[in-house]
N, C-alpha and C positions, 0 to 999 in steps of 0.2 A: 758308357762302359758296360762290361758284362759282369754279372753277379748272380750268385745262387740265392734264391729267396724262398722262405717258408711262409706260405699263406695259411696253412692249416697244420695242426699237430698230428704226428703219426710217425711211421718208420721213415728214417732219412731217405732211403731209395725211393719212396713213394711221394713224399711231400716236398723235397727240394726240387726247385725249378730254375733252370738257367734262364735269365732274361736280360734284356737291354734296359738299363735303368740310368737315371741321372747320377752323375758323379757326386758323392756326399760333400756337403759344405762343412768344414770344421767349425765347432762352436768356440766359445771363449776358452782359452787355454788348451785348445786342441790343434793338431796338425794334420795335414793331409799326407798320406803315405802311398807311394806306389808299392803294391805287394810284390815282393820278389819270390817269396815262398810262404806258404801257410801250412802249418802243422796240424794234422787231424788229432784231436783229443776225444776221449770218451764223452766228456760233457757236451761236445757238439751233438752227438747222438741223443743224449739225454734232453738237451734243449729242444731238438726237433720233436721229441716225444712229449715235451711239457713236464718232464720229471726232474728237471735240475732246479737247484735253489734260486738260480737267476732265470727269470722269465721275461725275456725281451718282448716288447709289443710286436704283434703281427702287422705287416710282414717284416721278417728279419733276415739277415744274412749271417749264417753260422761262421765259425772260425775264430777262435779265441786266442790264437797265438801265431804271430807272424815275424818274418824278417822283412823289413820294408826299407824304402829309401825316401828320405825327406826331400823336399823341393830344393834344398840347397846341396843335395848330393851325399848326405850322411847315411851310412848303412846301419840300421838300428834293429833292435828286437823290441817288440811291443805287444801288448794285449789290446786289440781294437776295441773302440768304445761302441758296444751294441746300441742300436740294431745294425750297425755297419760293420759286420764281421769280416773275416779275412779271406773267405772264399769268393773273391772278387778282384778285379784289376786295381781297385783303389780301396783304401780304408782310412778311417780317422782314429786318432789316438790321443790320450792326454800327453801333452808335451812334457810335463814334469815327470812322467813315468818312463820315458824312453830310455833304453839301455844300449850302449854301443855293441854292435855285433862283433864277436871275437874274430880277429883276422885269421886265426888258425882253422876256422870252420867255414864251409861254403854255405850258401843261402839256406838250403834245406836243413843242414846240420845246425845252423844258428837258430832257425825257427824252432828246432826240436830241443834246444838247450834250456829254454826258459821254465815252463810250468813243471814238467817232470823232474828236472834236475834241481830246481829250487824246492820242490816239494821233498825230493830225496835228501837234499842237504839239511833243510829245516827238521825233517823227520828223524834223521840219523844223528845229527850233531846238536841241534837246538833242543829237541824233545827227548831223544833216547840217550844222548850223551855217549854214543858209541866210542869205544876205546880200542886202540891197536891190540891185537891179540885176542879179542872177543870173537864169538861166533855170531854171524848174522845170517838169519834165514829170510829169504825173499820169495814171497808167493808171486806167481805170474811173472817169473824171472825173464822170460823172453819177450814180454810185452813192453809198451812204451815207458810206463811208470816203473815197472820192475827192472827193465834193463838199466835205467839210470841208477836205481838203487844198488844194483850189483857193481856197477863201475865205481860208484862213490864208496861203497863198502870196501872194495879192493884198494882204492886209493888211500882209505883210512887205515889200512893194515889189518883188516878183519879177515877171518876165515869165512867165506861165503858159501852157504848152501842155497841152491836155487831150486824151486819147485816149478815145474812146467807140465803142460798137458799134452802128451803124445811125443813120438820120437823126434819129429822135425823141430818142435819147440825146445825139446831137451837138448838137441844138437846146438841150437842157437844160444841157449843158456851156457852151455859148455864153452862155446867159442867166445862168449863175453868174458870168461875168466872165472866162472864159478869153480870152487874147489870140489864141490860135491854137487851132483845134479840128480834130483828125484823126479821120476815120471809119475805124476799122481794117478795116471790111468793104469799103470802096471804095478806100482808099489804102494805099501802101507806107509804114508807120509810120516806119521808119528814114530813108527818102528824104525824107519830109515834114519830119521833125525837122531833118535836115541843111539842107534848103532854108530853113526858118524861122530857123535860127541861123547862116546864112552858112557852113555846113560844119563848124562848131565843135562842135555837139552840146549836150546840156543839162547844166547844172552839177549839178543835183540831180534825181534820178528817184525818184518815190514809187510803189511797186509793191505793191498789195494782191492782185495777180492771180497772179503766178508763171507757170510754164509758158512759152508762147510770148512773153508780155509780157516776161518776164525776158531772154529771148534778144534781143529787140529792145532792151531797155535797155542790154545790154552793147555793142551796136553803135552806139547813139545817144548814149552818155555822153561828155561832153567830157574833155579833159585835166584831171586833178585833180578830176574829177567824183565824185559820191557817189550810190550806188544804195541806197535805203532799203527793206529787205524787211519788209513788214508783214503779209503774209498770202498764202494760196494759194487764192483763190476759184475759180481754174480747176480745182482738184483735182489739179494737177501740180506737184510740188516739184522745181525745177530743181537740177542739180548744177553749180555755177559752175566754169568753167575758171580756176583761179588764175594760171596762166601768162598768160592773156589780161589779167587785172587787173594783173599785173606789167608786161607789155609796154606796155599802154595807160595805165598809171599812174592807175587809178581805185580807189575804195574801195567795198566791199560792206559795208553796216551792217545788222545785224539789230535789230529792235525788238520787245520783248515788254512792252507797256505795263503789263500786270498786275504785273510784278515790282516796279515802282516802289511799289506799294501796300505791300509788305513791306520793300523795300530802302531806300526813301526817301520815305515818305508825305508828308513836308512839302513835298516838290517837287510832289506831285500837287495839294496845296492851293494852292501858289504859281501852278501852271498854271491852276487854276480861277479864281483871282483875275484872271489875265491874260485868260482867255476871257470872264469876266463883264464886264470893262471893254471888251473888243472888242465884245461884244453890246450894251452900253449905248451905244456910239458908232455902232452900226449897221454896223460893219465886217465882222461875221459874223452869220449868221442861218441856223440849220439849215433845210435844204429838207425839209419834210414834205410828201410828194407824196400821202399817203393817210392818212386817219383812220378806223379801222375799229372796230366795237363788239366787245366781248369775244367774242361768238359767232363772229366772223369771223377769229379769231386763227390757227387752224390753217391755213386756206386762204391767209392772208396770208403766214404763215412759209414755206409751200410756194413761193409766188411769189417771195419773196426768195431762197430756195434755188435756184430755177430761173433767176435772174438776169434777170427780166423787169421788175423795178421800177426806179424812179429815186429818188434821195434816200433818205429814211427813210419807213418805214411805221410809224405809231403805233397801238397798241391802246388804246382808251379804255373801261375798265370803267365799270360803273354800280353802285357798291357799295350794299349795302342801307341805309346810313346816308346816302346822297345826297351824299357829299363829292366825288364826281368831277366834273370839268368837261368 
């Protein structure tokens, strides 16, 4: 089968190599999956660089989120068991963690439903306890993680303010349903949030960016607001001033979604049921901006790493058995 492999660490476009390799053999409790679609996540780029908390042994195949097909014909969502990731014709995954792919979504959309939307659901509902009528601010609102949070916020009845970089991404955020869109390249983010909220600030802030975005969040959060920290796409990890959180009376909440898979897997399944229902009702639909063939995976991962894409980019392998769509 064909698979992308990383033999040395570095930029995805430089270290990912497409090769003919042996089809992986499932271990105990695992299943072999035909990859129907693999969604590109920022952690794929971080793993190529050796900067992610999970460091699979070299060589490894990136791709942490797929829609696949089991040998008995079931269409499922899975997180492949590394080092046999999803940028390949076949992958392996833990059988107990497989989730049914929603019928309302095609393969690329189903692949994109899992990590970003689970993270959004846990961040907004489990951690921040977002309520209908509150104001939600989403950084990187046109990106894969941010776009999911925008849709989930709207589905929860919140007023959503989206922050994006540049006119093109601002247009995407607006099309996603943001009530207010702020172009961080053209506007003062904090001033624009204060203006949109009558000086009050945002009740919940969803931050997958870190760096300057977090500094803006601390200034734009409302009394008793909640800042949910879900990642550091900027590459800069902020050091919060806890005296500021005390004086202004807001909470800083961390979210590592992956921990729920080991600490409370039943809650992950409950979340998937909620997401499946929302997808069936048309309340959420992953924004898949590009669908690329397997041969284009390395270049696509690099573009995601460079922050020039919107929504999700899906890789569509064409397995030798013709099972991909």
